[in-house]
C-alpha positions in Angstrom: 7.0 -28.5 -2.8 9.9 -26.8 -0.5 9.0 -23.3 0.4 11.1 -20.9 -1.4 11.4 -17.3 -2.3 10.5 -15.4 -5.6 10.4 -11.7 -6.4 7.5 -9.8 -8.6 9.5 -8.7 -11.9 6.4 -6.6 -13.1 5.4 -3.3 -12.1 2.2 -4.5 -10.7 1.2 -8.0 -10.1 -2.3 -9.0 -9.7 -3.2 -11.6 -6.7 -6.3 -13.7 -6.8 -8.3 -15.8 -4.3 -7.8 -19.1 -6.5 -5.4 -20.3 -9.0 -7.5 -18.9 -11.9 -7.6 -15.4 -13.7 -11.4 -15.8 -13.6 -11.1 -15.9 -9.7 -11.7 -12.8 -7.4 -8.8 -10.3 -7.3 -7.9 -10.0 -3.8 -4.9 -7.7 -3.6 -1.6 -6.7 -5.5 2.0 -6.9 -5.5 4.5 -4.3 -6.5 7.8 -4.8 -8.4 10.7 -6.3 -6.3 8.4 -7.5 -3.7 9.8 -10.6 -2.1 7.1 -13.5 -1.8 7.3 -16.6 0.0 6.0 -19.5 -2.1 3.8 -21.8 -0.3 2.2 -24.2 -3.0 1.9 -24.7 -6.6 -0.8 -25.7 -9.1 0.3 -25.9 -12.7 1.4 -22.4 -13.6 0.1 -20.7 -10.4 1.8 -20.1 -7.1 0.2 -19.9 -3.7 2.3 -17.0 -2.0 2.7 -15.1 1.3 3.5 -11.6 1.1 5.4 -9.3 3.5 1.9 -8.6 5.4 1.2 -12.4 5.7 -1.4 -11.9 3.3 -1.8 -15.2 1.2 -3.2 -15.4 -2.3 -2.5 -17.0 -5.9 -0.1 -15.4 -8.4 0.5 -16.5 -12.0 4.3 -17.3 -12.6 4.5 -14.8 -15.6 4.4 -12.1 -12.8 7.4 -13.6 -10.9 11.1 -14.6 -11.2 13.3 -16.6 -8.8 16.5 -16.3 -11.0 17.8 -13.3 -9.3 20.9 -12.4 -7.1 20.6 -12.2 -3.4 23.4 -9.8 -3.5 20.9 -6.9 -4.5 19.6 -6.8 -1.0 22.9 -5.3 0.0 21.9 -2.1 -1.5 20.1 0.9 -0.3 16.5 0.3 -0.8 14.0 3.4 -1.1 10.1 3.7 -1.5 9.2 5.7 -4.5 6.9 8.6 -3.2 5.3 9.4 -7.0 3.9 7.4 -9.8 6.0 7.2 -12.8 4.0 6.6 -16.1 5.9 7.0 -19.3 7.0 5.1 -22.3 8.4 1.8 -21.5 8.5 2.5 -17.4 5.3 2.2 -15.4 6.0 2.3 -11.4 3.3 2.6 -8.8 3.8 5.0 -5.6 5.2 3.1 -2.9 7.2 0.6 -5.0 10.6 -0.3 -3.4 13.7 0.0 -5.6 17.4 -0.7 -4.8 19.7 2.3 -5.2 23.0 1.0 -6.9 24.7 4.2 -7.6 24.7 8.0 -6.9 24.9 9.8 -10.3 24.9 13.5 -8.5 23.5 15.4 -5.5 20.0 15.1 -7.1 20.1 11.9 -9.1 20.8 8.3 -8.3 20.6 5.1 -10.3 18.1 2.2 -9.4 17.8 -1.2 -10.7 14.7 -3.0 -12.2 14.5 -6.8 -12.3 15.0 -7.0 -16.0 18.3 -5.3 -15.1 17.6 -2.2 -16.6 19.1 0.7 -14.9 17.3 3.9 -14.6 18.0 7.2 -13.1 15.5 9.0 -10.6 15.7 12.1 -8.9 16.5 11.5 -5.1 13.4 13.7 -4.3 11.1 11.0 -5.5 12.6 8.4 -3.0 12.3 7.7 0.4 14.8 5.4 2.4 13.1 2.5 3.7 14.6 3.2 7.3 13.1 6.5 7.5 11.4 8.2 10.1 8.5 10.0 8.6 6.5 12.6 10.4 2.4 12.7 10.4 2.5 15.9 8.0 4.7 14.1 5.5 2.1 10.8 5.6 -0.7 13.3 4.8 1.4 15.0 2.1 1.6 11.8 0.3 -1.9 10.6 0.8 -3.1 14.0 -0.7 -0.7 13.5 -3.7 -2.9 10.4 -4.4 -6.3 12.4 -4.6 -8.1 11.2 -7.8 -6.9 7.5 -7.9 -9.7 5.4 -8.9 -11.0 2.7 -6.5 -10.3 -0.9 -7.5 -11.5 -3.9 -5.6 -8.3 -5.6 -4.4 -6.1 -2.6 -5.5 -2.9 -1.9 -4.0 -1.3 0.4 -6.4 -1.6 4.1 -7.6 -3.4 3.0 -10.4 -6.2 1.9 -8.5 -7.0 1.5 -4.5 -9.3 -0.2 -2.5 -9.8 1.5 1.0 -7.7 -0.9 3.1 -5.2 -0.9 0.4 -4.7 2.8 0.3 -4.4 2.9 3.9 -1.8 0.0 4.3 0.2 1.4 1.2 0.4 4.8 3.0 1.3 3.6 6.3 4.1 1.3 4.8 6.2 4.4 4.2 6.7 4.8 7.7 8.0 1.2 7.8 4.5 0.3 9.4 3.7 -3.5 8.9 -0.2 -3.2 8.8 -2.6 -5.9 7.8 -4.3 -6.0 4.4 -7.9 -5.9 5.2 -10.1 -3.8 7.4 -11.1 -6.7 9.8 -7.6 -7.5 10.5 -6.4 -4.0 10.6 -8.6 -2.9 13.8 -7.7 -6.3 15.5 -3.7 -5.5 15.2 -2.0 -2.6 16.5 -4.9 -0.2 17.4 -6.6 1.3 20.2 -10.1 2.7 20.1 -10.5 6.2 20.9 -13.4 6.9 22.9 -13.6 10.7 23.0 -14.3 11.4 19.2 -11.2 13.9 19.0 -9.2 12.6 16.2 -5.5 13.4 15.6 -3.9 13.6 12.4 -3.2 10.1 10.9 -5.8 8.3 13.4 -7.9 5.8 11.5 -11.7 5.8 11.0 -13.6 2.4 10.5 -17.0 2.1 9.4 -19.6 -0.7 9.7 -22.5 -2.0 7.9 -24.6 -4.6 9.6 -21.9 -5.0 12.6 -19.3 -5.8 9.7 -16.3 -3.2 9.2 -15.9 -2.7 5.6 -14.5 0.7 5.3 -11.5 2.7 6.6 -10.0 6.1 6.0 -7.1 8.3 7.6 -7.6 11.9 9.4 -5.9 14.5 7.9 -7.0 16.8 10.7 -9.6 16.9 13.3 -12.4 16.9 10.9 -11.7 15.5 7.5 -10.5 12.1 6.5 -9.0 10.7 3.3 -10.0 7.3 1.7 -10.8 5.3 -1.1 -14.5 5.2 -2.3 -15.0 5.8 -5.8 -11.7 7.5 -6.0 -9.2 8.7 -3.5 -10.9 11.7 -2.1 -11.7 13.6 1.3 -14.8 13.5 3.3 -16.1 14.3 6.7 -18.8 13.1 9.0 -19.5 16.7 10.5 -22.5 18.1 8.9 -21.3 21.7 8.7 -18.0 20.5 6.9 -17.8 21.2 3.2 -16.7 17.8 2.7 -19.5 16.1 4.7 -20.9 12.7 3.4 -24.5 12.1 4.4 -24.1 8.4 3.4 -21.0 7.9 5.8 -22.6 9.9 8.6 -25.4 7.4 8.5 -23.1 4.4 9.3 -21.5 3.0 12.7 -18.0 4.3 13.1 -15.1 4.2 15.4 -12.0 6.0 15.7 -8.5 4.2 16.1 -5.0 5.4 17.0 -1.8 3.2 17.0 -1.0 2.1 20.6 2.7 2.8 19.9 3.7 6.6 19.4 5.2 6.0 16.0 2.9 7.7 13.7 
């Protein structure tokens, strides 16, 4: 079939390793996310996401009948989770702003053509320039979100999905999985003196399988059981004996952009 685009019409769409609901959940896509269709099998589509991650999605979660004119609007990231009757939106969803209602309120459009009003303080312009302290603030706001293998929404994260979602608010295109992340835009820090927003990667049997983001020089936030704070320094109140026994390395972006 010809390569074409579609958008995610549901709040959260599960993505699978193979074209079956019995297959492994490997990731998620959020509302309005643009997907490139690579292949089709029955009611399943093989798709590529914005981060180049490839997986399978059922056609019930997508739509190709949308106006490309919508992309001429101002787009914003949602910096909170909205969960109420008839409306469920994850943190880090992208939404098109179609009208400013007042100095505090704007109107956004959903793929089903519903128009909803949202307080502007809950939106971040996709062309923003967030500082490290902002990244930390938003990460801390997700404390307690449960762990979900393949999760990439504020209703459940895995470790790399959590880090990727936080970094995306700054416009950083970062790979989906740990092993690809450390081989991307990062440099290894050898002095073991982490800065805010540096990343710590853990290994088991020489395989990188976990990641967290430093909040300061001692503590990092990560998704393990739930989004929480830990430390590998023994005298710290967040000390994790389990993590301290693992091999780990600290990485920093090689561009001065975080």
